[in-house]
Structure formats: structure tokens, C-alpha cells
C-alpha atoms as an extended CHARMM CRD file, in Angstrom:
* protein
*
       151  EXT
         1         1  MET       CA            143.4620000000       66.1660000000      137.8010000000  PROA      1               0.0000000000
         2         2  PHE       CA            139.9050000000       65.1190000000      138.6080000000  PROA      2               0.0000000000
         3         3  LEU       CA            138.9970000000       68.7780000000      139.2590000000  PROA      3               0.0000000000
         4         4  PHE       CA            140.4590000000       69.7950000000      135.8830000000  PROA      4               0.0000000000
         5         5  TYR       CA            138.4980000000       67.0210000000      134.1350000000  PROA      5               0.0000000000
         6         6  CYS       CA            135.2170000000       68.1050000000      135.8020000000  PROA      6               0.0000000000
         7         7  ALA       CA            135.8130000000       71.7580000000      134.9820000000  PROA      7               0.0000000000
         8         8  SER       CA            136.6620000000       71.0540000000      131.3430000000  PROA      8               0.0000000000
         9         9  THR       CA            133.6710000000       68.7440000000      130.9600000000  PROA      9               0.0000000000
        10        10  ILE       CA            131.2850000000       71.2650000000      132.5310000000  PROA      10              0.0000000000
        11        11  PHE       CA            132.7810000000       74.1400000000      130.5360000000  PROA      11              0.0000000000
        12        12  GLY       CA            132.6630000000       72.0980000000      127.3410000000  PROA      12              0.0000000000
        13        13  THR       CA            128.9700000000       71.3090000000      127.8840000000  PROA      13              0.0000000000
        14        14  PHE       CA            128.2450000000       74.9100000000      128.8530000000  PROA      14              0.0000000000
        15        15  SER       CA            130.0280000000       76.3550000000      125.8170000000  PROA      15              0.0000000000
        16        16  HSD       CA            128.2430000000       73.8520000000      123.5600000000  PROA      16              0.0000000000
        17        17  LYS       CA            124.8780000000       75.0640000000      124.9210000000  PROA      17              0.0000000000
        18        18  ILE       CA            125.8410000000       78.7040000000      124.3890000000  PROA      18              0.0000000000
        19        19  GLU       CA            126.9760000000       77.9360000000      120.8520000000  PROA      19              0.0000000000
        20        20  ASN       CA            123.6960000000       76.1620000000      120.0500000000  PROA      20              0.0000000000
        21        21  ASN       CA            121.6400000000       78.9930000000      121.5700000000  PROA      21              0.0000000000
        22        22  MET       CA            123.5770000000       81.5950000000      119.6300000000  PROA      22              0.0000000000
        23        23  THR       CA            122.9290000000       79.8880000000      116.3280000000  PROA      23              0.0000000000
        24        24  THR       CA            119.2750000000       79.4130000000      117.2300000000  PROA      24              0.0000000000
        25        25  ASN       CA            118.6440000000       82.8780000000      118.6980000000  PROA      25              0.0000000000
        26        26  TYR       CA            120.7730000000       84.9280000000      116.3460000000  PROA      26              0.0000000000
        27        27  LYS       CA            120.0020000000       83.1420000000      113.1350000000  PROA      27              0.0000000000
        28        28  GLU       CA            119.3830000000       85.8750000000      110.5990000000  PROA      28              0.0000000000
        29        29  LYS       CA            115.8170000000       86.0130000000      109.3240000000  PROA      29              0.0000000000
        30        30  SER       CA            115.4420000000       85.5630000000      105.5990000000  PROA      30              0.0000000000
        31        31  ARG       CA            112.0100000000       87.2290000000      105.3920000000  PROA      31              0.0000000000
        32        32  TYR       CA            109.3630000000       88.9260000000      107.4940000000  PROA      32              0.0000000000
        33        33  SER       CA            106.6210000000       86.8470000000      109.1010000000  PROA      33              0.0000000000
        34        34  ASP       CA            103.0830000000       86.8500000000      107.7130000000  PROA      34              0.0000000000
        35        35  LYS       CA            101.9760000000       88.9660000000      110.6850000000  PROA      35              0.0000000000
        36        36  GLU       CA            104.6930000000       91.5390000000      109.9730000000  PROA      36              0.0000000000
        37        37  LEU       CA            103.8270000000       91.5240000000      106.2570000000  PROA      37              0.0000000000
        38        38  LYS       CA            100.1760000000       92.2140000000      107.1390000000  PROA      38              0.0000000000
        39        39  GLU       CA            101.2980000000       95.1790000000      109.2480000000  PROA      39              0.0000000000
        40        40  PHE       CA            103.3110000000       96.5520000000      106.3070000000  PROA      40              0.0000000000
        41        41  GLU       CA            100.3870000000       95.9010000000      103.9640000000  PROA      41              0.0000000000
        42        42  ASN       CA             98.1450000000       98.0650000000      106.1760000000  PROA      42              0.0000000000
        43        43  ILE       CA            100.7100000000      100.8730000000      106.1770000000  PROA      43              0.0000000000
        44        44  ILE       CA            101.0610000000      100.7060000000      102.3900000000  PROA      44              0.0000000000
        45        45  ASN       CA             97.2970000000      100.6040000000      101.7800000000  PROA      45              0.0000000000
        46        46  SER       CA             96.8540000000      103.6950000000      103.9520000000  PROA      46              0.0000000000
        47        47  LYS       CA             99.6020000000      105.5620000000      102.0800000000  PROA      47              0.0000000000
        48        48  LEU       CA             98.1830000000      104.3430000000       98.7660000000  PROA      48              0.0000000000
        49        49  GLU       CA             94.7240000000      105.6990000000       99.5740000000  PROA      49              0.0000000000
        50        50  ASN       CA             96.1540000000      109.0930000000      100.5370000000  PROA      50              0.0000000000
        51        51  ALA       CA             98.3610000000      109.1860000000       97.4330000000  PROA      51              0.0000000000
        52        52  ARG       CA             95.4050000000      108.4480000000       95.1430000000  PROA      52              0.0000000000
        53        53  ILE       CA             93.3660000000      111.2330000000       96.7480000000  PROA      53              0.0000000000
        54        54  GLU       CA             96.2790000000      113.6390000000       96.3070000000  PROA      54              0.0000000000
        55        55  LEU       CA             96.6830000000      112.5920000000       92.6530000000  PROA      55              0.0000000000
        56        56  ARG       CA             92.9910000000      113.1710000000       92.0320000000  PROA      56              0.0000000000
        57        57  HSD       CA             93.2980000000      116.6940000000       93.4960000000  PROA      57              0.0000000000
        58        58  LEU       CA             96.3230000000      117.4200000000       91.3110000000  PROA      58              0.0000000000
        59        59  LYS       CA             94.5140000000      116.2100000000       88.2020000000  PROA      59              0.0000000000
        60        60  ASP       CA             91.4610000000      118.2850000000       89.1000000000  PROA      60              0.0000000000
        61        61  SER       CA             93.6570000000      121.3510000000       89.4860000000  PROA      61              0.0000000000
        62        62  LEU       CA             95.2690000000      120.6770000000       86.1330000000  PROA      62              0.0000000000
        63        63  SER       CA             91.9950000000      120.3150000000       84.2950000000  PROA      63              0.0000000000
        64        64  ARG       CA             90.3140000000      123.0970000000       86.2780000000  PROA      64              0.0000000000
        65        65  ASN       CA             87.3550000000      120.7630000000       86.9120000000  PROA      65              0.0000000000
        66        66  ASN       CA             87.3860000000      121.7150000000       90.5580000000  PROA      66              0.0000000000
        67        67  ASP       CA             87.6370000000      125.4480000000       89.8310000000  PROA      67              0.0000000000
        68        68  ALA       CA             85.2500000000      127.7430000000       91.6600000000  PROA      68              0.0000000000
        69        69  GLY       CA             85.8720000000      130.4780000000       89.1130000000  PROA      69              0.0000000000
        70        70  THR       CA             88.3530000000      132.4580000000       91.2140000000  PROA      70              0.0000000000
        71        71  ASP       CA             91.6910000000      131.0640000000       89.9860000000  PROA      71              0.0000000000
        72        72  ASN       CA             91.4130000000      132.1750000000       86.3840000000  PROA      72              0.0000000000
        73        73  THR       CA             89.5000000000      135.4810000000       86.5800000000  PROA      73              0.0000000000
        74        74  ALA       CA             92.4100000000      137.8820000000       86.1010000000  PROA      74              0.0000000000
        75        75  SER       CA             94.6340000000      135.7640000000       83.8680000000  PROA      75              0.0000000000
        76        76  THR       CA             92.7970000000      136.8350000000       80.7240000000  PROA      76              0.0000000000
        77        77  VAL       CA             93.6780000000      140.4590000000       81.4210000000  PROA      77              0.0000000000
        78        78  LYS       CA             97.4670000000      140.2510000000       81.5260000000  PROA      78              0.0000000000
        79        79  VAL       CA             99.8820000000      138.2490000000       79.4170000000  PROA      79              0.0000000000
        80        80  LEU       CA            102.3210000000      137.8550000000       82.3150000000  PROA      80              0.0000000000
        81        81  GLU       CA             99.6950000000      136.0910000000       84.3440000000  PROA      81              0.0000000000
        82        82  ASP       CA             99.1600000000      133.6960000000       81.4410000000  PROA      82              0.0000000000
        83        83  GLY       CA            102.8380000000      132.7890000000       81.7200000000  PROA      83              0.0000000000
        84        84  ALA       CA            102.4850000000      132.2800000000       85.4630000000  PROA      84              0.0000000000
        85        85  ASP       CA             99.5120000000      129.9940000000       84.8430000000  PROA      85              0.0000000000
        86        86  SER       CA            101.5930000000      127.9560000000       82.3960000000  PROA      86              0.0000000000
        87        87  ILE       CA            104.3720000000      127.5690000000       84.9480000000  PROA      87              0.0000000000
        88        88  GLU       CA            101.8450000000      126.5910000000       87.6050000000  PROA      88              0.0000000000
        89        89  LYS       CA            100.3380000000      123.9650000000       85.2980000000  PROA      89              0.0000000000
        90        90  GLU       CA            103.7980000000      122.6060000000       84.5060000000  PROA      90              0.0000000000
        91        91  ASN       CA            104.6070000000      122.3480000000       88.2310000000  PROA      91              0.0000000000
        92        92  LEU       CA            101.2990000000      120.6180000000       88.9030000000  PROA      92              0.0000000000
        93        93  SER       CA            101.9850000000      118.2400000000       86.0330000000  PROA      93              0.0000000000
        94        94  GLN       CA            105.3910000000      117.3530000000       87.4910000000  PROA      94              0.0000000000
        95        95  LEU       CA            103.8480000000      116.8030000000       90.9230000000  PROA      95              0.0000000000
        96        96  ALA       CA            101.1720000000      114.5720000000       89.3940000000  PROA      96              0.0000000000
        97        97  ALA       CA            103.8450000000      112.5190000000       87.5970000000  PROA      97              0.0000000000
        98        98  ARG       CA            105.7840000000      112.0890000000       90.8450000000  PROA      98              0.0000000000
        99        99  GLN       CA            102.6220000000      111.1010000000       92.6620000000  PROA      99              0.0000000000
       100       100  GLN       CA            101.7920000000      108.5430000000       89.9780000000  PROA      100             0.0000000000
       101       101  LYS       CA            105.3060000000      107.0770000000       90.2990000000  PROA      101             0.0000000000
       102       102  PHE       CA            104.8520000000      106.8880000000       94.0930000000  PROA      102             0.0000000000
       103       103  ILE       CA            101.5370000000      105.0540000000       93.6260000000  PROA      103             0.0000000000
       104       104  THR       CA            103.1550000000      102.5980000000       91.2060000000  PROA      104             0.0000000000
       105       105  ASN       CA            105.9820000000      101.9550000000       93.6910000000  PROA      105             0.0000000000
       106       106  LEU       CA            103.4660000000      101.3300000000       96.4900000000  PROA      106             0.0000000000
       107       107  GLU       CA            101.5000000000       98.9370000000       94.2650000000  PROA      107             0.0000000000
       108       108  ASN       CA            104.7410000000       97.0960000000       93.4580000000  PROA      108             0.0000000000
       109       109  ALA       CA            105.4210000000       96.8170000000       97.1950000000  PROA      109             0.0000000000
       110       110  LEU       CA            102.0080000000       95.1680000000       97.6350000000  PROA      110             0.0000000000
       111       111  VAL       CA            102.9700000000       92.6320000000       94.9510000000  PROA      111             0.0000000000
       112       112  ARG       CA            106.1930000000       91.9010000000       96.8590000000  PROA      112             0.0000000000
       113       113  ILE       CA            104.1380000000       91.3520000000      100.0150000000  PROA      113             0.0000000000
       114       114  LYS       CA            101.9300000000       88.8540000000       98.1830000000  PROA      114             0.0000000000
       115       115  ASN       CA            105.0880000000       87.1020000000       96.8900000000  PROA      115             0.0000000000
       116       116  ARG       CA            106.5920000000       87.2200000000      100.4100000000  PROA      116             0.0000000000
       117       117  THR       CA            109.6870000000       88.9770000000       99.1110000000  PROA      117             0.0000000000
       118       118  TYR       CA            108.8210000000       92.3390000000      100.6910000000  PROA      118             0.0000000000
       119       119  GLY       CA            111.5330000000       93.8430000000      102.8340000000  PROA      119             0.0000000000
       120       120  ILE       CA            114.4220000000       91.9870000000      101.2210000000  PROA      120             0.0000000000
       121       121  CYS       CA            117.0980000000       94.2860000000       99.8230000000  PROA      121             0.0000000000
       122       122  SER       CA            117.4330000000       93.8740000000       96.0690000000  PROA      122             0.0000000000
       123       123  LYS       CA            121.2070000000       94.4880000000       96.2620000000  PROA      123             0.0000000000
       124       124  THR       CA            122.3690000000       92.7220000000       99.4440000000  PROA      124             0.0000000000
       125       125  GLY       CA            119.6450000000       90.0880000000       99.8890000000  PROA      125             0.0000000000
       126       126  LYS       CA            119.3950000000       91.0070000000      103.5820000000  PROA      126             0.0000000000
       127       127  LEU       CA            116.2770000000       92.1780000000      105.3620000000  PROA      127             0.0000000000
       128       128  ILE       CA            115.6490000000       95.9080000000      105.2700000000  PROA      128             0.0000000000
       129       129  GLY       CA            115.1550000000       97.3670000000      108.7520000000  PROA      129             0.0000000000
       130       130  LYS       CA            111.5750000000       97.6880000000      109.9890000000  PROA      130             0.0000000000
       131       131  GLU       CA            111.9500000000      101.3740000000      110.7910000000  PROA      131             0.0000000000
       132       132  ARG       CA            113.1530000000      102.1080000000      107.2570000000  PROA      132             0.0000000000
       133       133  LEU       CA            110.2210000000      100.1800000000      105.7840000000  PROA      133             0.0000000000
       134       134  LYS       CA            107.7780000000      102.0620000000      107.9870000000  PROA      134             0.0000000000
       135       135  ALA       CA            109.2480000000      105.3750000000      106.8360000000  PROA      135             0.0000000000
       136       136  VAL       CA            109.7030000000      104.4100000000      103.1680000000  PROA      136             0.0000000000
       137       137  PRO       CA            107.4310000000      101.3930000000      102.6330000000  PROA      137             0.0000000000
       138       138  HSD       CA            108.0940000000      101.1380000000       98.8950000000  PROA      138             0.0000000000
       139       139  THR       CA            111.8730000000      100.8920000000       99.2210000000  PROA      139             0.0000000000
       140       140  THR       CA            113.7580000000       97.9430000000       97.7810000000  PROA      140             0.0000000000
       141       141  LEU       CA            117.1460000000       98.9420000000       99.2190000000  PROA      141             0.0000000000
       142       142  SER       CA            118.5680000000       98.7080000000      102.7210000000  PROA      142             0.0000000000
       143       143  ILE       CA            120.2480000000      101.8080000000      104.0960000000  PROA      143             0.0000000000
       144       144  GLU       CA            123.5990000000      100.1060000000      103.5100000000  PROA      144             0.0000000000
       145       145  ALA       CA            122.8210000000       99.5420000000       99.8210000000  PROA      145             0.0000000000
       146       146  LYS       CA            121.3150000000      103.0220000000       99.4060000000  PROA      146             0.0000000000
       147       147  LEU       CA            124.4650000000      104.6320000000      100.8340000000  PROA      147             0.0000000000
       148       148  ARG       CA            126.6410000000      102.5900000000       98.4840000000  PROA      148             0.0000000000
       149       149  GLN       CA            124.4240000000      103.6460000000       95.5740000000  PROA      149             0.0000000000
       150       150  SER       CA            124.7450000000      107.3380000000       96.5310000000  PROA      150             0.0000000000
       151       151  ASN       CA            128.5350000000      107.2340000000       96.5210000000  PROA      151             0.0000000000
């Protein structure tokens, strides 16, 4: 009987310690730390700089400000080439619009970092995985929520 009492007391204390450690160690984070947010901010700023450069190039191509005189030399000769130029300008315009949307999304992500809400899924309220945020830093959805949205 004494042996049973000792074993149950020891086991009870041991299981209580495990239970406390589990709640302490596995407590789900509600947001990323300031250090992690700074890391994401650096990633976003780098992508933002590259996106702005790309947008500037697209706008230059659209307005022909950066033209060396070789792109448009033969288009005045044939009507078909005028049509091809129109299609090219339309494609460039669509790319520029997409790039502008990407820039806006990155800027919004920077606002979320400042508000310390960056990385929190807008649908589930859970933290979005670090790897997903590194790949798609402007996302507001976890993979789980994105898959539900796709279906």
C-alpha cells in the first residue's frame, strides 16, 4: 500500500509538471515578436524597392521615354505592326497595373507590421507560417484559409 501511495504521489507530481510545461511550451503565439517583425519588414522593403524599379521600367516602356529609337522604327511602315504595338502596350499596361497592386499590398503589409498585426490570418486569426510569409510577404491568409477560399 505504501509503495502504491508513493508511486501515485510521484506520478501525480510528475504528470502535473508535464502538464504545466506543455501549456507553457506549446502555448500558441498570438503574434510575431518585434525581432521577427523587423526581419519581415526587411524582406518587404527589399521586395518593395525591386517592385518600384520594375514599375518604373514598365511605365518608361509604355511612354517610350526610355526608347533608343529602335523599337518603333518599322511600325510606321506596316499596319499589322501597329496592331502588334497596341497589343504590346496593352500587355505592358496590364503588367504595370499588377505591379502597382503588388506594391500597394506590400505597403499594406508594412502598415500591419507597424500595427503588430502582421502575420495573423484575417480568416482564422491564427499565425501564418513563417515560410509562407517569406515566400508571399503581403499575404493575409494562412494556407489553410487560402485552400478553403479556393474550394
